[in-house]
PyMOL Python script that loads the backbone (N, CA, C, O; Angstrom):
from pymol import cmd

cmd.read_pdbstr("""\
ATOM      1  N   UNK A   1       0.866  -1.183  -0.007  1.00  0.00           N
ATOM      2  CA  UNK A   1       0.101   0.053  -0.021  1.00  0.00           C
ATOM      3  C   UNK A   1       0.868   1.130  -0.143  1.00  0.00           C
ATOM      4  O   UNK A   1       1.889   0.990   0.529  1.00  0.00           O
ATOM      5  N   UNK A   2       0.819   2.260  -0.769  1.00  0.00           N
ATOM      6  CA  UNK A   2       1.495   3.570  -1.088  1.00  0.00           C
ATOM      7  C   UNK A   2       1.237   4.181   0.372  1.00  0.00           C
ATOM      8  O   UNK A   2       0.228   3.832   0.984  1.00  0.00           O
ATOM      9  N   UNK A   3       2.118   5.062   0.915  1.00  0.00           N
ATOM     10  CA  UNK A   3       2.186   6.092   1.554  1.00  0.00           C
ATOM     11  C   UNK A   3       2.107   7.415   1.174  1.00  0.00           C
ATOM     12  O   UNK A   3       2.263   7.700  -0.014  1.00  0.00           O
ATOM     13  N   UNK A   4       1.852   8.416   2.142  1.00  0.00           N
ATOM     14  CA  UNK A   4       1.895   9.725   1.817  1.00  0.00           C
ATOM     15  C   UNK A   4       2.713  10.469   2.983  1.00  0.00           C
ATOM     16  O   UNK A   4       2.387  10.411   4.169  1.00  0.00           O
ATOM     17  N   UNK A   5       3.948  11.258   2.428  1.00  0.00           N
ATOM     18  CA  UNK A   5       4.684  11.907   3.263  1.00  0.00           C
ATOM     19  C   UNK A   5       4.312  13.338   3.068  1.00  0.00           C
ATOM     20  O   UNK A   5       4.379  13.835   1.944  1.00  0.00           O
ATOM     21  N   UNK A   6       3.909  14.051   4.140  1.00  0.00           N
ATOM     22  CA  UNK A   6       3.725  15.579   3.880  1.00  0.00           C
ATOM     23  C   UNK A   6       4.939  16.253   4.545  1.00  0.00           C
ATOM     24  O   UNK A   6       5.163  15.906   5.705  1.00  0.00           O
ATOM     25  N   UNK A   7       5.776  17.186   3.971  1.00  0.00           N
ATOM     26  CA  UNK A   7       6.792  18.017   4.466  1.00  0.00           C
ATOM     27  C   UNK A   7       6.544  19.329   4.375  1.00  0.00           C
ATOM     28  O   UNK A   7       5.936  19.622   3.346  1.00  0.00           O
ATOM     29  N   UNK A   8       6.821  20.298   5.146  1.00  0.00           N
ATOM     30  CA  UNK A   8       6.722  21.759   5.049  1.00  0.00           C
ATOM     31  C   UNK A   8       7.948  22.059   4.953  1.00  0.00           C
ATOM     32  O   UNK A   8       8.843  21.301   5.327  1.00  0.00           O
ATOM     33  N   UNK A   9       8.172  23.378   4.362  1.00  0.00           N
ATOM     34  CA  UNK A   9       9.188  23.904   3.987  1.00  0.00           C
ATOM     35  C   UNK A   9      10.027  24.070   5.298  1.00  0.00           C
ATOM     36  O   UNK A   9       9.475  23.901   6.385  1.00  0.00           O
ATOM     37  N   UNK A  10      11.391  24.408   5.210  1.00  0.00           N
ATOM     38  CA  UNK A  10      12.329  24.822   6.361  1.00  0.00           C
ATOM     39  C   UNK A  10      11.756  26.211   6.782  1.00  0.00           C
ATOM     40  O   UNK A  10      10.824  26.713   6.154  1.00  0.00           O
ATOM     41  N   UNK A  11      12.319  26.810   7.834  1.00  0.00           N
ATOM     42  CA  UNK A  11      12.241  28.180   8.417  1.00  0.00           C
ATOM     43  C   UNK A  11      12.699  29.168   7.222  1.00  0.00           C
ATOM     44  O   UNK A  11      13.728  28.954   6.582  1.00  0.00           O
ATOM     45  N   UNK A  12      11.846  30.268   6.977  1.00  0.00           N
ATOM     46  CA  UNK A  12      12.191  31.131   5.875  1.00  0.00           C
ATOM     47  C   UNK A  12      12.796  32.571   6.663  1.00  0.00           C
ATOM     48  O   UNK A  12      12.695  32.808   7.866  1.00  0.00           O
ATOM     49  N   UNK A  13      13.280  33.223   5.887  1.00  0.00           N
ATOM     50  CA  UNK A  13      13.967  34.611   6.571  1.00  0.00           C
ATOM     51  C   UNK A  13      12.773  35.327   7.096  1.00  0.00           C
ATOM     52  O   UNK A  13      12.911  36.087   8.055  1.00  0.00           O
ATOM     53  N   UNK A  14      11.647  35.148   6.559  1.00  0.00           N
ATOM     54  CA  UNK A  14      10.524  36.121   7.155  1.00  0.00           C
ATOM     55  C   UNK A  14      10.010  35.207   8.442  1.00  0.00           C
ATOM     56  O   UNK A  14       9.659  35.866   9.421  1.00  0.00           O
ATOM     57  N   UNK A  15       9.945  34.071   8.526  1.00  0.00           N
ATOM     58  CA  UNK A  15       9.455  33.218   9.600  1.00  0.00           C
ATOM     59  C   UNK A  15      10.319  33.727  10.775  1.00  0.00           C
ATOM     60  O   UNK A  15       9.831  34.131  11.830  1.00  0.00           O
ATOM     61  N   UNK A  16      11.618  33.676  10.515  1.00  0.00           N
ATOM     62  CA  UNK A  16      12.758  34.110  11.509  1.00  0.00           C
ATOM     63  C   UNK A  16      12.184  35.440  11.991  1.00  0.00           C
ATOM     64  O   UNK A  16      12.133  35.603  13.210  1.00  0.00           O
ATOM     65  N   UNK A  17      11.774  36.349  11.240  1.00  0.00           N
ATOM     66  CA  UNK A  17      11.604  37.575  11.687  1.00  0.00           C
ATOM     67  C   UNK A  17       9.849  37.682  12.013  1.00  0.00           C
ATOM     68  O   UNK A  17       9.320  38.788  12.116  1.00  0.00           O
ATOM     69  N   UNK A  18       9.256  36.723  12.118  1.00  0.00           N
ATOM     70  CA  UNK A  18       7.814  36.664  12.479  1.00  0.00           C
ATOM     71  C   UNK A  18       7.079  37.445  11.663  1.00  0.00           C
ATOM     72  O   UNK A  18       6.164  38.103  12.158  1.00  0.00           O
ATOM     73  N   UNK A  19       7.335  37.506  10.336  1.00  0.00           N
ATOM     74  CA  UNK A  19       6.581  38.017   9.350  1.00  0.00           C
ATOM     75  C   UNK A  19       5.779  37.157   8.533  1.00  0.00           C
ATOM     76  O   UNK A  19       6.319  36.150   8.077  1.00  0.00           O
ATOM     77  N   UNK A  20       4.356  37.435   8.227  1.00  0.00           N
ATOM     78  CA  UNK A  20       3.645  36.427   7.424  1.00  0.00           C
ATOM     79  C   UNK A  20       4.329  36.312   5.755  1.00  0.00           C
ATOM     80  O   UNK A  20       4.472  37.311   5.049  1.00  0.00           O
ATOM     81  N   UNK A  21       4.627  35.189   5.403  1.00  0.00           N
ATOM     82  CA  UNK A  21       5.034  35.363   3.951  1.00  0.00           C
ATOM     83  C   UNK A  21       4.050  35.089   2.890  1.00  0.00           C
ATOM     84  O   UNK A  21       4.096  35.794   1.882  1.00  0.00           O
ATOM     85  N   UNK A  22       3.174  34.169   2.983  1.00  0.00           N
ATOM     86  CA  UNK A  22       2.223  33.950   2.111  1.00  0.00           C
ATOM     87  C   UNK A  22       2.938  33.694   0.823  1.00  0.00           C
ATOM     88  O   UNK A  22       3.923  32.959   0.891  1.00  0.00           O
ATOM     89  N   UNK A  23       2.572  34.225  -0.442  1.00  0.00           N
ATOM     90  CA  UNK A  23       3.140  33.661  -1.546  1.00  0.00           C
ATOM     91  C   UNK A  23       4.070  34.640  -1.868  1.00  0.00           C
ATOM     92  O   UNK A  23       4.280  34.873  -3.058  1.00  0.00           O
ATOM     93  N   UNK A  24       4.755  35.346  -0.866  1.00  0.00           N
ATOM     94  CA  UNK A  24       5.997  35.986  -1.407  1.00  0.00           C
ATOM     95  C   UNK A  24       6.946  35.171  -1.394  1.00  0.00           C
ATOM     96  O   UNK A  24       6.873  34.328  -0.500  1.00  0.00           O
ATOM     97  N   UNK A  25       8.078  35.097  -2.268  1.00  0.00           N
ATOM     98  CA  UNK A  25       9.060  34.168  -2.396  1.00  0.00           C
ATOM     99  C   UNK A  25      10.261  34.552  -1.657  1.00  0.00           C
ATOM    100  O   UNK A  25      11.141  35.163  -2.262  1.00  0.00           O
ATOM    101  N   UNK A  26      10.400  34.270  -0.429  1.00  0.00           N
ATOM    102  CA  UNK A  26      11.206  34.583   0.507  1.00  0.00           C
ATOM    103  C   UNK A  26      11.951  33.295   0.676  1.00  0.00           C
ATOM    104  O   UNK A  26      11.352  32.231   0.828  1.00  0.00           O
ATOM    105  N   UNK A  27      13.383  33.399   0.645  1.00  0.00           N
ATOM    106  CA  UNK A  27      14.250  32.146   0.600  1.00  0.00           C
ATOM    107  C   UNK A  27      14.212  31.378   2.236  1.00  0.00           C
ATOM    108  O   UNK A  27      13.600  31.830   3.204  1.00  0.00           O
ATOM    109  N   UNK A  28      14.859  30.395   2.214  1.00  0.00           N
ATOM    110  CA  UNK A  28      15.159  29.464   3.502  1.00  0.00           C
ATOM    111  C   UNK A  28      16.163  30.526   4.555  1.00  0.00           C
ATOM    112  O   UNK A  28      16.992  31.332   4.132  1.00  0.00           O
ATOM    113  N   UNK A  29      15.920  30.340   5.611  1.00  0.00           N
ATOM    114  CA  UNK A  29      17.036  30.895   6.548  1.00  0.00           C
ATOM    115  C   UNK A  29      18.238  29.753   6.785  1.00  0.00           C
ATOM    116  O   UNK A  29      18.206  28.607   6.336  1.00  0.00           O
ATOM    117  N   UNK A  30      19.121  30.236   7.457  1.00  0.00           N
ATOM    118  CA  UNK A  30      20.197  29.087   7.718  1.00  0.00           C
ATOM    119  C   UNK A  30      19.427  27.694   8.586  1.00  0.00           C
ATOM    120  O   UNK A  30      19.611  26.489   8.413  1.00  0.00           O
ATOM    121  N   UNK A  31      18.592  28.355   9.480  1.00  0.00           N
ATOM    122  CA  UNK A  31      18.032  27.323  10.230  1.00  0.00           C
ATOM    123  C   UNK A  31      17.056  26.458   9.576  1.00  0.00           C
ATOM    124  O   UNK A  31      16.706  25.362  10.012  1.00  0.00           O
ATOM    125  N   UNK A  32      16.558  27.114   8.303  1.00  0.00           N
ATOM    126  CA  UNK A  32      15.629  26.248   7.422  1.00  0.00           C
ATOM    127  C   UNK A  32      16.255  25.570   6.505  1.00  0.00           C
ATOM    128  O   UNK A  32      15.682  24.656   5.912  1.00  0.00           O
ATOM    129  N   UNK A  33      17.505  25.908   6.252  1.00  0.00           N
ATOM    130  CA  UNK A  33      18.376  24.761   5.554  1.00  0.00           C
ATOM    131  C   UNK A  33      18.761  23.711   6.477  1.00  0.00           C
ATOM    132  O   UNK A  33      18.541  22.558   6.106  1.00  0.00           O
ATOM    133  N   UNK A  34      19.255  23.881   7.526  1.00  0.00           N
ATOM    134  CA  UNK A  34      19.359  22.940   8.718  1.00  0.00           C
ATOM    135  C   UNK A  34      18.324  22.067   8.879  1.00  0.00           C
ATOM    136  O   UNK A  34      18.633  20.877   8.938  1.00  0.00           O
ATOM    137  N   UNK A  35      17.134  22.371   8.967  1.00  0.00           N
ATOM    138  CA  UNK A  35      15.807  21.474   9.160  1.00  0.00           C
ATOM    139  C   UNK A  35      15.723  20.809   7.821  1.00  0.00           C
ATOM    140  O   UNK A  35      15.371  19.635   7.933  1.00  0.00           O
ATOM    141  N   UNK A  36      15.889  21.110   6.859  1.00  0.00           N
ATOM    142  CA  UNK A  36      15.785  20.452   5.458  1.00  0.00           C
ATOM    143  C   UNK A  36      16.678  19.329   5.396  1.00  0.00           C
ATOM    144  O   UNK A  36      16.346  18.239   4.930  1.00  0.00           O
ATOM    145  N   UNK A  37      18.086  19.659   5.978  1.00  0.00           N
ATOM    146  CA  UNK A  37      19.026  18.636   6.065  1.00  0.00           C
ATOM    147  C   UNK A  37      18.457  17.342   6.992  1.00  0.00           C
ATOM    148  O   UNK A  37      18.514  16.142   6.725  1.00  0.00           O
ATOM    149  N   UNK A  38      17.945  17.947   8.058  1.00  0.00           N
ATOM    150  CA  UNK A  38      17.467  17.009   9.069  1.00  0.00           C
ATOM    151  C   UNK A  38      16.172  16.175   8.588  1.00  0.00           C
ATOM    152  O   UNK A  38      16.035  15.052   9.073  1.00  0.00           O
ATOM    153  N   UNK A  39      15.331  16.589   7.781  1.00  0.00           N
ATOM    154  CA  UNK A  39      14.506  15.934   7.304  1.00  0.00           C
ATOM    155  C   UNK A  39      14.980  14.901   6.108  1.00  0.00           C
ATOM    156  O   UNK A  39      14.368  13.854   5.896  1.00  0.00           O
ATOM    157  N   UNK A  40      15.857  15.211   5.534  1.00  0.00           N
ATOM    158  CA  UNK A  40      16.657  14.313   4.428  1.00  0.00           C
ATOM    159  C   UNK A  40      17.090  13.221   5.147  1.00  0.00           C
ATOM    160  O   UNK A  40      16.785  12.104   4.729  1.00  0.00           O
ATOM    161  N   UNK A  41      17.842  13.352   6.302  1.00  0.00           N
ATOM    162  CA  UNK A  41      18.202  12.204   7.154  1.00  0.00           C
ATOM    163  C   UNK A  41      17.285  11.265   7.560  1.00  0.00           C
ATOM    164  O   UNK A  41      17.490  10.052   7.609  1.00  0.00           O
ATOM    165  N   UNK A  42      16.001  11.993   7.926  1.00  0.00           N
ATOM    166  CA  UNK A  42      15.083  10.847   8.393  1.00  0.00           C
ATOM    167  C   UNK A  42      14.351  10.317   7.381  1.00  0.00           C
ATOM    168  O   UNK A  42      13.597   9.374   7.623  1.00  0.00           O
ATOM    169  N   UNK A  43      14.476  10.894   5.974  1.00  0.00           N
ATOM    170  CA  UNK A  43      13.897  10.145   5.218  1.00  0.00           C
ATOM    171  C   UNK A  43      14.616   9.718   4.168  1.00  0.00           C
ATOM    172  O   UNK A  43      14.034   9.600   3.090  1.00  0.00           O
ATOM    173  N   UNK A  44      15.900   9.428   4.264  1.00  0.00           N
ATOM    174  CA  UNK A  44      17.027   8.876   3.405  1.00  0.00           C
ATOM    175  C   UNK A  44      16.846   7.337   3.012  1.00  0.00           C
ATOM    176  O   UNK A  44      17.490   6.864   2.076  1.00  0.00           O
ATOM    177  N   UNK A  45      15.997   6.615   3.719  1.00  0.00           N
ATOM    178  CA  UNK A  45      15.747   5.284   3.521  1.00  0.00           C
ATOM    179  C   UNK A  45      14.465   5.020   2.748  1.00  0.00           C
ATOM    180  O   UNK A  45      14.221   3.967   2.157  1.00  0.00           O
ATOM    181  N   UNK A  46      13.723   6.014   2.807  1.00  0.00           N
ATOM    182  CA  UNK A  46      12.505   5.833   1.911  1.00  0.00           C
ATOM    183  C   UNK A  46      12.842   5.811   0.390  1.00  0.00           C
ATOM    184  O   UNK A  46      13.941   6.189  -0.016  1.00  0.00           O
ATOM    185  N   UNK A  47      11.794   5.324  -0.494  1.00  0.00           N
ATOM    186  CA  UNK A  47      11.893   5.233  -1.630  1.00  0.00           C
ATOM    187  C   UNK A  47      10.550   5.891  -2.394  1.00  0.00           C
ATOM    188  O   UNK A  47       9.403   5.445  -2.358  1.00  0.00           O
ATOM    189  N   UNK A  48      10.970   6.927  -3.003  1.00  0.00           N
ATOM    190  CA  UNK A  48       9.880   7.700  -3.342  1.00  0.00           C
ATOM    191  C   UNK A  48       9.505   7.781  -4.818  1.00  0.00           C
ATOM    192  O   UNK A  48      10.443   7.825  -5.614  1.00  0.00           O
ATOM    193  N   UNK A  49       8.398   7.804  -5.236  1.00  0.00           N
ATOM    194  CA  UNK A  49       7.969   7.807  -6.766  1.00  0.00           C
ATOM    195  C   UNK A  49       7.688   9.120  -7.275  1.00  0.00           C
ATOM    196  O   UNK A  49       8.044   9.437  -8.410  1.00  0.00           O
ATOM    197  N   UNK A  50       7.028   9.964  -6.457  1.00  0.00           N
ATOM    198  CA  UNK A  50       6.699  10.972  -7.151  1.00  0.00           C
ATOM    199  C   UNK A  50       6.886  12.381  -6.063  1.00  0.00           C
ATOM    200  O   UNK A  50       7.001  12.154  -4.858  1.00  0.00           O
ATOM    201  N   UNK A  51       6.900  13.349  -6.407  1.00  0.00           N
ATOM    202  CA  UNK A  51       6.944  14.465  -5.534  1.00  0.00           C
ATOM    203  C   UNK A  51       6.110  15.617  -5.997  1.00  0.00           C
ATOM    204  O   UNK A  51       5.887  15.714  -7.204  1.00  0.00           O
ATOM    205  N   UNK A  52       5.688  16.386  -5.270  1.00  0.00           N
ATOM    206  CA  UNK A  52       4.842  17.489  -5.513  1.00  0.00           C
ATOM    207  C   UNK A  52       5.598  18.656  -4.710  1.00  0.00           C
ATOM    208  O   UNK A  52       6.119  18.418  -3.621  1.00  0.00           O
ATOM    209  N   UNK A  53       5.635  20.057  -5.357  1.00  0.00           N
ATOM    210  CA  UNK A  53       5.949  20.964  -4.448  1.00  0.00           C
ATOM    211  C   UNK A  53       5.376  22.388  -5.148  1.00  0.00           C
ATOM    212  O   UNK A  53       5.106  22.482  -6.346  1.00  0.00           O
ATOM    213  N   UNK A  54       5.240  23.523  -4.121  1.00  0.00           N
ATOM    214  CA  UNK A  54       4.964  24.713  -4.972  1.00  0.00           C
ATOM    215  C   UNK A  54       5.886  25.247  -5.700  1.00  0.00           C
ATOM    216  O   UNK A  54       6.959  24.658  -5.829  1.00  0.00           O
ATOM    217  N   UNK A  55       5.653  26.461  -6.317  1.00  0.00           N
ATOM    218  CA  UNK A  55       6.376  26.928  -7.034  1.00  0.00           C
ATOM    219  C   UNK A  55       7.511  28.195  -6.308  1.00  0.00           C
ATOM    220  O   UNK A  55       8.245  28.948  -6.948  1.00  0.00           O
ATOM    221  N   UNK A  56       7.392  28.135  -5.139  1.00  0.00           N
ATOM    222  CA  UNK A  56       8.184  28.981  -4.233  1.00  0.00           C
ATOM    223  C   UNK A  56       9.365  28.376  -3.884  1.00  0.00           C
ATOM    224  O   UNK A  56       9.383  27.179  -3.597  1.00  0.00           O
ATOM    225  N   UNK A  57      10.487  29.147  -3.873  1.00  0.00           N
ATOM    226  CA  UNK A  57      11.813  28.935  -3.855  1.00  0.00           C
ATOM    227  C   UNK A  57      11.902  28.225  -2.478  1.00  0.00           C
ATOM    228  O   UNK A  57      12.511  27.158  -2.402  1.00  0.00           O
ATOM    229  N   UNK A  58      11.338  28.758  -1.426  1.00  0.00           N
ATOM    230  CA  UNK A  58      11.535  28.081  -0.162  1.00  0.00           C
ATOM    231  C   UNK A  58      11.241  26.511  -0.244  1.00  0.00           C
ATOM    232  O   UNK A  58      11.997  25.694   0.283  1.00  0.00           O
ATOM    233  N   UNK A  59      10.260  26.205  -0.838  1.00  0.00           N
ATOM    234  CA  UNK A  59       9.553  24.833  -1.139  1.00  0.00           C
ATOM    235  C   UNK A  59      10.439  24.021  -1.775  1.00  0.00           C
ATOM    236  O   UNK A  59      10.734  22.892  -1.384  1.00  0.00           O
ATOM    237  N   UNK A  60      10.941  24.642  -2.893  1.00  0.00           N
ATOM    238  CA  UNK A  60      11.858  23.847  -3.865  1.00  0.00           C
ATOM    239  C   UNK A  60      13.188  23.802  -3.399  1.00  0.00           C
ATOM    240  O   UNK A  60      13.827  22.811  -3.753  1.00  0.00           O
ATOM    241  N   UNK A  61      13.753  24.618  -2.704  1.00  0.00           N
ATOM    242  CA  UNK A  61      14.983  24.647  -2.027  1.00  0.00           C
ATOM    243  C   UNK A  61      14.789  23.531  -1.010  1.00  0.00           C
ATOM    244  O   UNK A  61      15.686  22.690  -1.075  1.00  0.00           O
ATOM    245  N   UNK A  62      13.900  23.309  -0.128  1.00  0.00           N
ATOM    246  CA  UNK A  62      13.887  22.417   0.953  1.00  0.00           C
ATOM    247  C   UNK A  62      13.669  21.018   0.305  1.00  0.00           C
ATOM    248  O   UNK A  62      14.136  20.096   0.974  1.00  0.00           O
ATOM    249  N   UNK A  63      12.967  20.615  -1.027  1.00  0.00           N
ATOM    250  CA  UNK A  63      13.009  19.594  -1.435  1.00  0.00           C
ATOM    251  C   UNK A  63      14.387  19.295  -2.105  1.00  0.00           C
ATOM    252  O   UNK A  63      14.774  18.146  -1.892  1.00  0.00           O
ATOM    253  N   UNK A  64      15.153  20.011  -2.809  1.00  0.00           N
ATOM    254  CA  UNK A  64      16.331  19.886  -3.222  1.00  0.00           C
ATOM    255  C   UNK A  64      17.365  19.406  -2.248  1.00  0.00           C
ATOM    256  O   UNK A  64      18.199  18.554  -2.554  1.00  0.00           O
ATOM    257  N   UNK A  65      17.292  19.977  -1.056  1.00  0.00           N
ATOM    258  CA  UNK A  65      18.405  19.654   0.273  1.00  0.00           C
ATOM    259  C   UNK A  65      18.155  18.309   0.641  1.00  0.00           C
ATOM    260  O   UNK A  65      19.064  17.481   0.682  1.00  0.00           O
ATOM    261  N   UNK A  66      16.607  17.960   0.998  1.00  0.00           N
ATOM    262  CA  UNK A  66      16.167  16.838   1.257  1.00  0.00           C
ATOM    263  C   UNK A  66      16.660  15.603   0.614  1.00  0.00           C
ATOM    264  O   UNK A  66      16.917  14.547   1.192  1.00  0.00           O
ATOM    265  N   UNK A  67      16.772  15.880  -0.778  1.00  0.00           N
ATOM    266  CA  UNK A  67      17.082  14.788  -1.821  1.00  0.00           C
ATOM    267  C   UNK A  67      18.413  14.884  -2.264  1.00  0.00           C
ATOM    268  O   UNK A  67      18.902  14.044  -3.018  1.00  0.00           O
ATOM    269  N   UNK A  68      19.068  15.924  -1.811  1.00  0.00           N
ATOM    270  CA  UNK A  68      20.701  15.941  -2.414  1.00  0.00           C
ATOM    271  C   UNK A  68      21.403  14.906  -2.101  1.00  0.00           C
ATOM    272  O   UNK A  68      22.093  14.335  -2.945  1.00  0.00           O
ATOM    273  N   UNK A  69      21.323  14.460  -0.677  1.00  0.00           N
ATOM    274  CA  UNK A  69      22.259  13.274  -0.418  1.00  0.00           C
ATOM    275  C   UNK A  69      21.433  11.920  -0.010  1.00  0.00           C
ATOM    276  O   UNK A  69      21.847  11.022   0.724  1.00  0.00           O
ATOM    277  N   UNK A  70      20.092  11.998  -0.703  1.00  0.00           N
ATOM    278  CA  UNK A  70      19.260  10.859  -0.710  1.00  0.00           C
ATOM    279  C   UNK A  70      20.033   9.349  -0.926  1.00  0.00           C
ATOM    280  O   UNK A  70      20.639   9.202  -1.987  1.00  0.00           O
ATOM    281  N   UNK A  71      20.027   8.464  -0.152  1.00  0.00           N
ATOM    282  CA  UNK A  71      20.462   7.233  -0.280  1.00  0.00           C
ATOM    283  C   UNK A  71      20.199   6.434  -1.577  1.00  0.00           C
ATOM    284  O   UNK A  71      21.150   6.020  -2.239  1.00  0.00           O
ATOM    285  N   UNK A  72      18.902   6.210  -1.952  1.00  0.00           N
ATOM    286  CA  UNK A  72      18.281   5.998  -2.999  1.00  0.00           C
ATOM    287  C   UNK A  72      18.802   6.330  -4.530  1.00  0.00           C
ATOM    288  O   UNK A  72      18.733   5.594  -5.513  1.00  0.00           O
ATOM    289  N   UNK A  73      19.227   7.382  -4.452  1.00  0.00           N
ATOM    290  CA  UNK A  73      19.634   8.212  -5.626  1.00  0.00           C
ATOM    291  C   UNK A  73      18.781   7.966  -6.919  1.00  0.00           C
ATOM    292  O   UNK A  73      19.219   7.830  -8.061  1.00  0.00           O
ATOM    293  N   UNK A  74      17.281   7.933  -6.447  1.00  0.00           N
ATOM    294  CA  UNK A  74      16.173   7.430  -7.375  1.00  0.00           C
ATOM    295  C   UNK A  74      15.899   8.566  -8.000  1.00  0.00           C
ATOM    296  O   UNK A  74      15.729   9.434  -7.144  1.00  0.00           O
ATOM    297  N   UNK A  75      15.751   9.054  -9.241  1.00  0.00           N
ATOM    298  CA  UNK A  75      15.077   9.958  -9.978  1.00  0.00           C
ATOM    299  C   UNK A  75      13.596   9.829  -9.945  1.00  0.00           C
ATOM    300  O   UNK A  75      13.004   8.885 -10.469  1.00  0.00           O
ATOM    301  N   UNK A  76      13.091  10.682  -9.395  1.00  0.00           N
ATOM    302  CA  UNK A  76      11.410  10.434  -9.364  1.00  0.00           C
ATOM    303  C   UNK A  76      10.756  11.508  -9.953  1.00  0.00           C
ATOM    304  O   UNK A  76      11.371  12.567 -10.081  1.00  0.00           O
ATOM    305  N   UNK A  77       9.577  11.403 -10.342  1.00  0.00           N
ATOM    306  CA  UNK A  77       8.723  12.629 -11.125  1.00  0.00           C
ATOM    307  C   UNK A  77       8.465  13.775 -10.064  1.00  0.00           C
ATOM    308  O   UNK A  77       7.788  13.539  -9.063  1.00  0.00           O
ATOM    309  N   UNK A  78       8.904  14.764 -10.251  1.00  0.00           N
ATOM    310  CA  UNK A  78       8.803  16.032  -9.318  1.00  0.00           C
ATOM    311  C   UNK A  78       7.717  17.104 -10.223  1.00  0.00           C
ATOM    312  O   UNK A  78       7.967  17.500 -11.361  1.00  0.00           O
ATOM    313  N   UNK A  79       6.649  17.409  -9.543  1.00  0.00           N
ATOM    314  CA  UNK A  79       5.786  18.205 -10.290  1.00  0.00           C
ATOM    315  C   UNK A  79       5.566  19.617  -9.273  1.00  0.00           C
ATOM    316  O   UNK A  79       5.466  19.459  -8.057  1.00  0.00           O
ATOM    317  N   UNK A  80       5.507  20.874  -9.836  1.00  0.00           N
ATOM    318  CA  UNK A  80       5.667  21.954  -9.326  1.00  0.00           C
ATOM    319  C   UNK A  80       4.260  22.661  -9.726  1.00  0.00           C
ATOM    320  O   UNK A  80       3.886  22.827 -10.887  1.00  0.00           O
ATOM    321  N   UNK A  81       3.671  22.982  -8.764  1.00  0.00           N
ATOM    322  CA  UNK A  81       2.264  23.825  -9.168  1.00  0.00           C
ATOM    323  C   UNK A  81       1.992  24.949  -8.145  1.00  0.00           C
ATOM    324  O   UNK A  81       2.101  24.801  -6.928  1.00  0.00           O
ATOM    325  N   UNK A  82       1.600  26.167  -8.812  1.00  0.00           N
ATOM    326  CA  UNK A  82       1.142  27.171  -7.902  1.00  0.00           C
ATOM    327  C   UNK A  82       0.041  26.733  -6.970  1.00  0.00           C
ATOM    328  O   UNK A  82      -0.024  27.392  -5.931  1.00  0.00           O
ATOM    329  N   UNK A  83      -0.774  25.832  -7.108  1.00  0.00           N
ATOM    330  CA  UNK A  83      -1.893  25.698  -6.323  1.00  0.00           C
ATOM    331  C   UNK A  83      -1.551  24.983  -4.996  1.00  0.00           C
ATOM    332  O   UNK A  83      -2.379  24.765  -4.111  1.00  0.00           O
ATOM    333  N   UNK A  84      -0.382  24.675  -4.955  1.00  0.00           N
ATOM    334  CA  UNK A  84       0.579  24.080  -3.730  1.00  0.00           C
ATOM    335  C   UNK A  84       1.099  25.356  -2.798  1.00  0.00           C
ATOM    336  O   UNK A  84       1.575  25.206  -1.673  1.00  0.00           O
ATOM    337  N   UNK A  85       0.950  26.460  -3.368  1.00  0.00           N
ATOM    338  CA  UNK A  85       1.893  27.706  -2.995  1.00  0.00           C
ATOM    339  C   UNK A  85       1.582  27.870  -1.327  1.00  0.00           C
ATOM    340  O   UNK A  85       2.151  28.709  -0.629  1.00  0.00           O
ATOM    341  N   UNK A  86       0.561  26.897  -0.824  1.00  0.00           N
ATOM    342  CA  UNK A  86       0.446  27.011   0.771  1.00  0.00           C
ATOM    343  C   UNK A  86       1.679  26.448   1.394  1.00  0.00           C
ATOM    344  O   UNK A  86       1.653  26.340   2.620  1.00  0.00           O
ATOM    345  N   UNK A  87       2.785  26.060   0.741  1.00  0.00           N
ATOM    346  CA  UNK A  87       4.074  25.656   1.196  1.00  0.00           C
ATOM    347  C   UNK A  87       3.889  24.154   1.482  1.00  0.00           C
ATOM    348  O   UNK A  87       4.697  23.695   2.289  1.00  0.00           O
ATOM    349  N   UNK A  88       3.098  23.412   1.041  1.00  0.00           N
ATOM    350  CA  UNK A  88       3.271  22.123   1.384  1.00  0.00           C
ATOM    351  C   UNK A  88       3.715  21.264   0.370  1.00  0.00           C
ATOM    352  O   UNK A  88       3.337  21.487  -0.780  1.00  0.00           O
ATOM    353  N   UNK A  89       4.513  20.243   0.627  1.00  0.00           N
ATOM    354  CA  UNK A  89       5.279  19.312  -0.287  1.00  0.00           C
ATOM    355  C   UNK A  89       4.805  18.080  -0.046  1.00  0.00           C
ATOM    356  O   UNK A  89       4.833  17.715   1.129  1.00  0.00           O
ATOM    357  N   UNK A  90       4.283  17.183  -1.027  1.00  0.00           N
ATOM    358  CA  UNK A  90       3.796  15.991  -0.977  1.00  0.00           C
ATOM    359  C   UNK A  90       4.586  14.767  -1.698  1.00  0.00           C
ATOM    360  O   UNK A  90       4.832  14.683  -2.901  1.00  0.00           O
ATOM    361  N   UNK A  91       4.875  13.973  -0.827  1.00  0.00           N
ATOM    362  CA  UNK A  91       5.742  12.940  -1.524  1.00  0.00           C
ATOM    363  C   UNK A  91       4.930  11.524  -1.299  1.00  0.00           C
ATOM    364  O   UNK A  91       4.289  11.160  -0.313  1.00  0.00           O
ATOM    365  N   UNK A  92       5.163  10.879  -2.491  1.00  0.00           N
ATOM    366  CA  UNK A  92       4.523   9.444  -2.376  1.00  0.00           C
ATOM    367  C   UNK A  92       5.280   8.294  -2.607  1.00  0.00           C
ATOM    368  O   UNK A  92       5.751   8.033  -3.714  1.00  0.00           O
ATOM    369  N   UNK A  93       5.423   7.589  -1.613  1.00  0.00           N
ATOM    370  CA  UNK A  93       6.225   6.062  -1.773  1.00  0.00           C
ATOM    371  C   UNK A  93       5.563   4.805  -1.652  1.00  0.00           C
ATOM    372  O   UNK A  93       4.475   4.625  -1.106  1.00  0.00           O
ATOM    373  N   UNK A  94       6.163   4.092  -2.102  1.00  0.00           N
ATOM    374  CA  UNK A  94       5.797   2.654  -1.873  1.00  0.00           C
ATOM    375  C   UNK A  94       5.722   2.223  -0.419  1.00  0.00           C
ATOM    376  O   UNK A  94       5.429   1.062  -0.133  1.00  0.00           O
TER     377      UNK A  94
END
""", "prot")
cmd.dss("prot")
cmd.show_as("cartoon", "prot")
cmd.util.cbc("prot")
cmd.orient("prot")
C-alpha cells in the first residue's frame, strides 16, 4: 500500500522575523536549510515515486536539500504547481 509523506518547507527568513510570508517568494534561513538537512536524514531510507511542490523557492530549496544526499539516488517525478503555494510538499512512496 502506498504511503503519503507531507513535508513543510524549512524556516524562511521572514519566519525568523515573525513576518507572514504567504505567496511572497522568501528564501530559507540558515536554520531552514538545517531543518531540510535533518528531514533528509530522516527520509533517506524511503523510496519515493513522485513528489509535488509549490513554485516558491523555499519549498523547492527544501525539496532539493532533502534529496541532495538521498541514499536511493532515485530519480522520481517532481511536479511544481502554484496550487500548492501554501508551502506543502507531498511525497508519495511505496
